[in-house]
N, C-alpha and C positions, 0 to 999 in steps of 0.2 A: 360642670356637667360631666358626669362620669361615662364617657363613651369614646369611640375612636375617631370622632369627627374633627377633633382638634388636638393640639399638643400642649395647650395651656388652658386648663379648665377655668382659670381666673381671668382670662382675657380672650373674649370671643373673636377679636380681630386677628389673633394668631391661630392660623389654621392652614391646612395644605393648599387651599385655593388663594391664600393671601399673596400679595406682591411683597417681595423682600425689599426692605428699606434699611438704610444705615441708621440703626438706633440701638445697637447692642443686643438685639433680640433675634431669634430664629423665627422670623415672621411666617415663613412658608413651610415650616416643620420638616425641612430636608436634612437636619442635623448640622447645618452650617450657619454661622452667625454672620450677618452682613455680607453675604456672598453675592455682591453685585459687581458688574463690570464697570469700567470707567466710561464716562460720556464719550471719550474719544473712540473707545472700542465699539460702543453702540452705534455711533455715527458711521463707522466703517462697515457695519453689517448691512444696514438698510436705511432708507429715508422715507418719510411720509410727507406728502404735500397735497393740496395746499393746507396750511395750518395757520389760522383757523379755517374750517371747511363748512360749507352749507349742506350739500347733499351727497358728496362723494370725496373719498380720499384715494390717492394713488400711492401704492407701495412700490418702491424701486429698490432692486437688489442685484448687484453683480453676481454672476454665477448662481442665479436663482434656479428654482425648480418647483417642485410641489412641497408646500409647507402647510402646517396647521396654523390657524390664526385664532386669536381670542380677543374679544373686545370686553374690557373690564371697567367697571365703574369705580369711583374713588373709594368705596368701602371694600373693594376687593371681590365683588361678585362678578362672575363671568356671565355677561349678558348674551353673548353670541359666540359660538364656536363653529368653525368651518374650515374647509380646505381651500387653499389659495394656490393658483398656478402662476408662478413668477418666472417660468422658463423663458419667456420673451424679454425678461429684464424688468418688467413692471406689470402691475395688475391693479384694477380699480375695486374699491369696496363701497357699496351703497350704504349711506347712513340714514336713509329715509325713515326708518322705524325707531330711531334714537331721538329722544328729546335733547334740546340744547344742553350742553354741559361739558365737563372735562372727562376724558376717557383715556384708557391705556390700551394700546394695541401690542399684544405679545405674539411673537412668531416662534413656532417650535418645529424641530425637524421631525422626520418620520419615526423617530424613536422616543419622541416626547421631550427631548432636550431643548431648553429655551435657547433660541438664537439671539434674542434681544427683544427690547420693547421700546415703545415711543409713546409719549403723551400727545394727545391732540384735543383740540377744542372744536366741538360741534356747535355752530351758531343756530 
């Protein structure tokens, strides 16, 4: 497709809304290949529990504040985007409108820079 919606016209999974994975490709079109942080670094940024979850997950983060959050499905579509107040150290997210399945929660700072992400399972 000859447009500005993706950076690889031969692969629709490679686009600016995609989640970067380690595969030798620039999945999220930011000009960097495989630019993911280590699991250890992600675990130090925030945690999500319970996992798996039924109706609510809790996001816990030291030195939290106001962040943007995105819930993303396995094909990279952003299903929900919202602001989250973690200034007390934790905040809950209702999952009532999501069908059961695997999701990715991405947190971004106020400039849109990704702080980290976590997979979670909605039962």
